C-alpha positions as CSV (number, residue, x, y, z in Angstrom):
1,S,39.8,67.2,39.4
2,S,43.4,68.5,38.5
3,P,44.2,65.5,36.3
4,V,40.8,66.6,33.9
5,W,41.9,69.9,33.6
6,E,45.6,69.7,33.1
7,D,44.2,66.9,30.2
8,F,41.8,69.3,28.6
9,T,44.8,72.1,28.5
10,C,47.1,69.4,26.4
11,K,44.8,68.6,24.1
12,A,44.0,72.2,23.8
13,G,47.2,73.0,23.3
14,K,47.7,70.0,20.5
15,L,44.6,71.4,18.7
16,H,46.6,74.7,18.5
17,S,49.5,73.1,17.2
18,S,47.4,71.1,14.6
19,L,45.5,74.5,13.5
20,R,48.5,76.3,13.0
21,T,50.1,73.2,10.4
22,S,46.4,73.5,8.8
23,L,46.9,77.1,8.4
24,L,50.3,76.9,6.6
25,A,48.6,74.3,4.5
26,I,45.7,76.3,3.8
27,S,47.7,79.7,2.5
28,A,49.9,77.6,0.4
29,F,46.6,76.1,-1.4
30,L,44.9,79.5,-1.7
31,D,47.7,80.8,-3.2
32,A,48.1,77.9,-6.4
33,F,44.1,78.5,-6.1
34,Q,44.5,82.0,-7.2
35,K,47.0,81.3,-9.9
36,V,44.2,79.1,-11.3
37,A,41.9,82.1,-11.1
38,D,44.2,84.2,-12.7
39,L,44.9,82.0,-15.4
40,A,41.2,81.5,-16.0
41,T,40.6,85.4,-16.1
42,G,43.0,85.4,-18.6
43,S,41.9,82.3,-20.7
44,R,39.8,82.8,-23.7
45,G,37.9,79.2,-23.4
46,A,37.1,79.8,-19.8
47,T,36.0,83.5,-20.2
48,K,36.6,86.0,-18.0
49,E,33.4,85.2,-15.8
50,V,34.6,82.2,-14.8
51,G,38.1,84.0,-13.6
52,S,36.1,86.3,-11.6
53,A,34.0,84.1,-10.3
54,L,36.9,81.8,-8.8
55,T,38.7,85.1,-7.9
56,R,35.7,85.8,-5.6
57,L,35.7,82.1,-4.1
58,C,39.3,82.6,-3.7
59,M,38.7,85.8,-1.9
60,R,36.3,84.0,0.5
61,H,38.5,81.2,1.3
62,R,41.1,83.8,2.4
63,S,38.2,85.6,5.0
64,I,37.7,81.8,5.8
65,E,41.2,81.8,6.6
66,S,41.6,85.1,8.3
67,K,38.6,83.6,10.4
68,L,40.5,80.0,11.4
69,K,43.6,82.2,12.0
70,T,41.5,84.3,15.2
71,L,39.8,80.9,15.8
72,T,43.0,79.8,16.3
73,S,44.7,82.4,18.8
74,S,41.4,81.9,21.0
75,V,42.5,78.5,21.9
76,M,46.0,79.4,22.9
77,D,45.3,83.0,24.5
78,G,41.5,82.3,25.6
79,M,41.4,79.2,26.9
80,V,44.8,77.1,27.6
81,L,46.7,80.2,28.7
82,P,44.9,81.3,31.3
83,L,43.6,77.5,32.3
84,Q,47.2,77.2,32.7
85,E,47.2,80.1,34.7
86,K,44.7,78.7,37.4
87,L,45.8,75.0,37.8
88,E,48.3,75.8,40.6
89,D,45.9,78.4,42.1
90,W,43.2,75.7,42.4
91,K,45.0,73.2,43.5
92,K,46.1,75.4,46.7
93,V,42.8,76.3,46.8
94,V,41.8,72.6,47.5
95,V,44.5,71.5,50.1
96,Q,43.7,75.3,51.7
97,L,39.5,74.0,52.2
98,D,40.4,70.5,53.1
99,R,42.8,71.6,55.7
100,D,40.3,74.4,56.9
101,H,37.5,71.7,56.6
102,C,39.7,69.4,59.0
103,K,40.8,71.7,61.7
104,E,37.0,72.7,62.2
105,Y,35.9,68.9,61.8
106,K,38.0,67.9,64.5
107,K,37.5,71.1,66.8
108,A,33.6,70.4,66.4
109,K,33.8,66.7,67.2
110,H,36.1,67.0,70.0
111,E,33.6,70.1,71.5
112,I,31.1,67.4,71.1
113,K,32.8,64.4,72.5
114,K,33.9,66.4,75.7
115,A,30.1,67.4,76.1
116,S,28.6,63.9,75.3
117,S,31.0,62.8,78.4
118,D,30.2,65.2,80.6
119,T,26.4,64.4,80.0
120,V,27.3,60.3,80.3
121,R,28.6,61.7,83.9
122,L,25.7,63.5,84.9
123,Q,23.5,60.9,83.8
124,K,25.3,58.5,86.4
125,K,25.0,61.1,89.0
126,V,21.3,61.5,88.6
127,K,21.0,57.8,88.9
128,K,22.6,58.4,92.6
129,D,20.9,61.6,93.9
130,G,17.3,61.4,95.0
131,V,14.5,64.0,94.0
132,N,14.5,67.5,95.9
133,I,11.1,67.6,98.1
134,F,10.7,71.0,97.0
135,T,11.3,71.7,93.6
136,G,10.7,67.7,93.0
137,K,13.3,67.4,90.7
138,N,16.9,66.2,91.1
139,D,19.7,69.4,90.9
140,M,21.3,67.0,88.7
141,Q,18.5,66.5,86.3
142,S,18.7,70.0,85.5
143,K,22.6,69.8,84.9
144,L,21.9,66.7,82.6
145,D,19.4,68.6,80.5
146,H,21.7,71.9,80.0
147,A,24.3,69.3,79.4
148,M,22.2,67.4,76.6
149,H,21.2,70.8,75.1
150,D,24.6,71.7,74.8
151,V,25.4,68.5,73.2
152,N,22.6,69.0,70.9
153,D,23.3,72.8,70.1
154,K,27.1,71.8,69.0
155,Y,25.6,69.1,67.0
156,K,23.7,71.7,65.3
157,L,26.9,73.8,65.1
158,L,29.1,70.7,63.6
159,E,26.1,70.8,60.9
160,E,26.3,74.3,60.1
161,T,30.1,73.7,59.8
162,E,29.8,71.1,57.3
163,K,27.1,72.9,55.1
164,N,29.4,75.9,55.3
165,A,32.4,73.8,54.1
166,L,30.5,71.8,51.7
167,R,28.8,75.1,50.1
168,T,32.5,77.0,50.1
169,A,33.3,73.5,48.3
170,L,30.2,73.8,45.7
171,I,31.2,77.7,45.0
172,E,34.7,77.0,44.0
173,E,33.8,74.1,41.9
174,R,31.3,76.2,40.4
175,G,34.0,78.8,39.9
176,R,35.9,77.1,37.9
177,F,33.4,76.1,35.3
178,C,32.3,79.8,35.1
179,L,35.5,80.5,34.4
180,F,36.0,77.6,32.0
181,I,33.0,78.9,30.0
182,S,34.2,82.6,30.1
183,C,37.4,81.1,28.7
184,I,35.5,79.1,25.6
185,K,33.5,81.4,24.8
186,P,35.7,83.7,22.5
187,F,36.4,80.7,20.8
188,V,32.8,79.6,20.2
189,D,32.5,83.0,18.9
190,N,35.2,83.0,16.4
191,E,33.3,79.3,15.3
192,V,30.3,81.0,14.5
193,A,31.9,83.6,12.9
194,L,34.0,81.0,10.8
195,L,30.6,78.9,10.0
196,T,28.8,82.2,8.8
197,E,31.4,83.0,6.5
198,I,31.4,79.7,5.0
199,T,27.9,79.6,4.2
200,H,28.7,83.1,1.8
201,L,30.2,80.3,-0.6
202,Q,27.3,78.7,-1.7
203,E,26.3,81.4,-3.9
204,I,29.1,81.7,-5.4
205,M,29.5,78.1,-5.9
206,H,26.3,78.0,-7.4
207,S,26.8,80.5,-10.0
208,L,30.4,78.6,-11.0
209,C,28.1,75.4,-11.6
210,Q,25.9,77.4,-13.5
211,Q,28.6,78.6,-16.0
212,A,30.6,75.3,-16.3
213,S,27.4,73.2,-16.4
214,D,28.0,72.5,-20.4
215,P,31.6,72.5,-21.5
216,H,31.3,71.5,-25.0
217,N,29.0,75.0,-25.1
218,L,31.3,78.2,-25.6
219,P,29.8,81.4,-24.1
220,E,29.0,84.2,-26.0
221,A,32.7,86.0,-25.2
222,S,34.5,83.1,-26.6
223,E,32.4,82.8,-29.6
224,Q,33.0,86.3,-30.3
225,V,36.6,85.6,-29.9
226,I,36.7,83.2,-33.0
227,T,34.3,85.8,-35.1
228,D,37.3,88.2,-34.1
229,I,39.2,85.8,-35.8
230,K,37.4,85.2,-38.8
231,G,37.4,88.6,-39.3
232,I,41.1,89.2,-39.3
233,D,41.5,86.4,-41.7
234,A,38.9,88.1,-44.0
235,A,40.7,91.5,-43.7
236,T,44.0,89.8,-44.9
237,F,43.0,88.1,-47.4
238,N,41.2,91.1,-48.8
239,L,44.4,92.9,-48.5
240,K,46.7,90.2,-50.7
241,G,43.8,90.1,-53.4
242,K,44.4,93.9,-54.0
243,N,48.3,93.3,-54.3
244,H,47.4,90.3,-56.7
245,Q,44.6,91.4,-59.0
246,H,41.9,90.5,-56.7
247,S,42.9,87.0,-57.0
248,P,40.4,85.0,-54.8
249,P,42.2,83.8,-51.4
250,S,43.4,80.0,-51.4
251,S,41.8,77.5,-49.3
252,P,43.8,76.0,-46.1
253,S,44.0,72.7,-48.3
254,S,45.0,74.4,-51.2
255,L,47.3,76.4,-49.5
256,G,49.0,73.2,-47.8
257,S,49.2,71.3,-50.7
258,R,50.9,74.4,-52.9
259,K,53.6,74.5,-50.1
260,S,54.1,70.5,-50.4
261,S,54.4,71.0,-54.0
262,M,57.1,73.9,-53.7
263,C,58.7,71.9,-51.2
264,S,59.1,68.8,-53.6
265,I,60.3,71.3,-56.0
266,S,62.9,72.6,-54.4
267,S,64.2,69.0,-53.3
268,I,64.1,67.9,-56.9
269,N,65.9,70.9,-58.2
270,S,68.6,70.1,-55.2
271,S,69.1,66.9,-56.1
272,S,69.5,67.3,-59.9
273,S,72.2,69.9,-59.3
274,G,73.8,68.0,-57.1
275,S,73.5,65.0,-59.6
276,L,74.8,67.2,-62.3
277,K,77.9,68.3,-60.2
278,S,78.7,64.7,-59.8
279,Q,78.5,64.2,-63.4
280,S,80.5,67.2,-64.2
281,P,84.3,65.7,-63.7
282,S,83.9,62.5,-65.8
283,H,82.1,64.3,-68.6
284,S,84.7,66.4,-68.8
285,L,87.4,63.4,-69.1
286,R,85.4,62.1,-71.8
287,A,85.5,65.2,-73.8
288,R,89.2,65.4,-73.2
289,N,89.7,62.1,-74.9
290,V,87.3,62.5,-77.6
291,S,89.5,66.0,-78.6
292,Q,92.9,63.7,-78.1
293,V,91.4,60.9,-80.9
């Protein structure tokens, strides 16, 4: 069974390495997630409620990350290292148990073989000797009965020895599985804690889905932002009206047309001045010629 335990510790070590790599990716992901949550908190369109819910969701994931770190540590500290420390001891115990069993078995078989040989020898003598006239029983027969009883006892002793050896082997095997269970218990406990933490995400996600059900319908906070902006524009226009004898504010379209008209006028003036400057030398030359005539 040693290859099985070695294979398990090897696969558990690979699991530990994979989880550590995943933790690095999860940490980077949550950092980026928190930036999105902060962006939502400061955004007027997303509203602070969405940002707060995203922040709570990120914090729950941070808690899950912490649980996963504990789970990852339990793989190495609770399973791999304790089992690796026991593997060599288990191999030595198996060798010692096998050695002791072989020694006891050979000893018992040797004694049985010797007792059986004595029994066969006594059986031959019983056939040769007659029956005692006083006891009605052959002396060799008594020895034979005793020898056969001794053989039976030795067989029973061998059977008991085998039972004890088997019991020792079963206890050793059971002890390994008991140790294995004690090793995986912290891992499973941390796994249950991780799954329990995951269940808390449902409530936050339900709240987020409700807030994001209709992207075209602005919440009250966003509508208030629009209202505040309108109020600022009205106050600005009223201030300008006082400076210009309460003239009504121009519409955005008229303001735009006025701006374009002013740009056109300025461009015309610039072009006119440029053309005048370009014509001025020839005009002075003609005037000089006329004066000479």
